[in-house]
C-alpha positions as CSV (number, residue, x, y, z in Angstrom):
1,M,137.5,159.7,132.2
2,F,140.8,156.9,131.1
3,R,143.9,157.1,133.6
4,P,146.9,158.1,131.5
5,L,149.4,155.8,131.0
6,R,152.0,156.0,134.4
7,R,154.9,155.4,133.2
8,K,154.9,157.7,129.9
9,K,158.8,156.3,128.7
10,R,156.6,152.5,128.7
11,A,154.3,153.8,126.3
12,I,153.8,151.8,123.2
13,T,152.2,153.7,119.6
14,D,148.7,152.6,118.8
15,Q,149.3,150.8,116.0
16,E,151.4,148.5,118.4
17,A,149.5,147.9,120.2
18,R,146.2,147.2,117.4
19,E,148.6,144.9,116.0
20,L,148.8,143.1,119.4
21,L,145.2,142.7,119.4
22,V,145.0,141.6,116.0
23,N,147.7,138.8,116.3
24,C,147.8,137.5,119.6
25,K,145.3,134.8,119.9
26,R,143.6,134.5,123.2
27,G,143.0,137.2,125.3
28,I,141.9,138.0,129.2
29,F,138.4,139.0,129.4
30,A,137.1,140.7,132.8
31,V,133.3,142.1,133.6
32,N,132.4,143.3,137.2
33,G,130.8,140.2,138.5
34,D,128.6,138.8,142.2
35,D,129.3,140.9,144.9
36,G,131.6,143.7,143.4
37,Y,134.8,141.0,142.7
38,P,135.5,141.1,139.6
39,Y,135.6,138.3,136.5
40,A,138.1,137.4,134.6
41,I,138.7,134.5,131.6
42,P,141.3,133.7,129.0
43,V,139.1,134.1,125.8
44,N,139.8,132.9,122.0
45,Y,138.9,136.0,120.5
46,Y,138.5,138.6,116.5
47,F,140.0,142.2,116.7
48,D,137.9,143.8,113.5
49,P,140.5,146.7,112.9
50,E,138.6,148.6,110.9
51,H,135.0,148.8,112.9
52,N,137.2,149.0,116.1
53,K,135.7,146.3,117.9
54,I,136.3,143.0,119.6
55,Y,134.6,139.4,119.3
56,F,134.3,135.9,120.5
57,H,131.9,133.9,121.3
58,G,129.9,131.9,124.5
59,A,127.4,130.7,126.2
60,K,124.1,132.1,126.7
61,A,123.8,131.5,129.9
62,G,126.4,131.8,133.0
63,H,128.5,134.5,135.0
64,K,129.7,136.3,132.2
65,V,126.3,136.6,130.4
66,D,124.7,138.0,134.4
67,A,127.9,140.1,134.6
68,L,126.9,141.6,131.1
69,K,123.1,142.8,132.4
70,R,124.3,144.5,135.5
71,S,126.9,145.9,133.0
72,D,127.7,146.7,129.4
73,K,131.4,147.8,131.0
74,V,134.1,145.9,129.9
75,C,138.2,145.3,129.8
76,F,139.6,143.1,127.8
77,T,143.9,142.7,127.8
78,V,146.6,140.8,125.9
79,Y,150.1,140.4,125.6
80,G,152.8,138.9,124.1
81,N,155.3,139.9,121.2
82,D,158.1,138.9,123.7
83,W,162.0,139.4,122.5
84,Y,165.3,140.3,123.8
85,K,168.1,143.0,124.3
86,D,171.3,141.9,123.4
87,D,172.3,139.6,126.5
88,D,169.9,140.1,128.7
89,W,167.7,137.1,130.2
90,A,164.6,138.9,130.8
91,P,162.1,139.6,128.2
92,Y,160.6,142.5,127.4
93,V,156.7,142.3,126.4
94,Q,154.2,143.8,125.5
95,S,150.2,144.5,126.1
96,T,147.4,146.2,125.1
97,V,144.4,146.7,127.3
98,V,141.1,148.0,126.5
99,F,138.0,149.2,127.5
100,G,134.9,149.2,126.6
101,R,131.0,147.9,126.4
102,C,130.3,145.0,125.5
103,R,126.7,143.1,124.1
104,L,125.1,139.6,122.4
105,V,125.2,140.3,118.7
106,N,122.1,138.8,117.5
107,D,120.3,141.3,115.2
108,D,121.3,140.5,112.4
109,P,122.6,136.1,111.0
110,A,124.5,137.4,107.8
111,F,126.6,139.6,110.4
112,V,127.0,136.8,112.5
113,E,128.3,134.3,111.0
114,D,130.9,136.1,108.9
115,K,132.2,138.0,112.1
116,V,132.7,133.9,113.1
117,R,133.6,133.2,109.7
118,Q,136.4,135.5,110.0
119,F,137.0,134.8,114.4
120,A,137.9,131.2,112.8
121,L,140.0,131.8,111.1
122,K,142.5,133.3,113.3
123,Y,142.1,129.1,115.0
124,Y,141.2,126.9,111.6
125,P,144.1,125.3,109.4
126,S,141.5,125.3,106.4
127,A,138.6,127.4,105.0
128,E,137.2,124.0,104.4
129,E,137.2,123.5,108.0
130,V,136.3,126.4,109.0
131,E,133.0,125.7,106.2
132,E,132.4,122.6,108.0
133,E,132.2,123.9,111.5
134,I,130.1,126.9,110.3
135,K,127.9,124.4,108.4
136,Q,127.3,122.5,112.1
137,S,127.8,124.7,114.6
138,I,126.2,128.3,113.5
139,R,122.3,128.1,115.1
140,G,124.3,127.5,118.9
141,V,127.1,130.3,118.5
142,Q,126.8,133.1,120.9
143,L,128.5,136.1,119.2
144,Y,129.7,139.4,121.8
145,E,130.9,142.0,120.7
146,I,133.3,144.8,122.5
147,T,133.2,148.3,121.4
148,I,136.2,150.0,122.1
149,E,136.3,153.8,123.8
150,H,139.6,153.6,125.1
151,L,143.2,151.4,124.3
152,C,146.8,151.9,126.0
153,G,150.1,149.5,124.5
154,K,153.2,149.2,127.0
155,Q,156.4,147.8,126.9
156,I,158.7,145.6,129.7
157,Q,161.5,144.4,131.0
158,E,160.0,141.1,132.8
159,K,163.1,141.7,135.4
């Protein structure tokens, strides 16, 4: 169903691809937008490796929401872990591409709050600030969940 990586020598392990998802701060979330045009936007996110899910928050209305109503199939991409080999001028970079299904999570307020807390701990400098933000804003949060169906990672040198 999903295409295999064409240049197999560039593949990274599944574990390395998942570690990149854990460690990166932002990803590109892509949907099938209006009139068949792709619509891709950067988002902050939280990857839950135990349940193989990606979470992010967003508005109740807009281009992304309309696209998800038409089709829940999405793509999510992260890249990073730049490093240099010997005296090379061009870095090596890893990326992970995820294909999956996305849905609005609104069935269990305690679950939403727990995931928002885990998400926020990735970005906020302290747990106290996370709790204050949750106290003030949790009612307005729209949490989205990507269920991963396929994941693939690779490493390239940018030259």
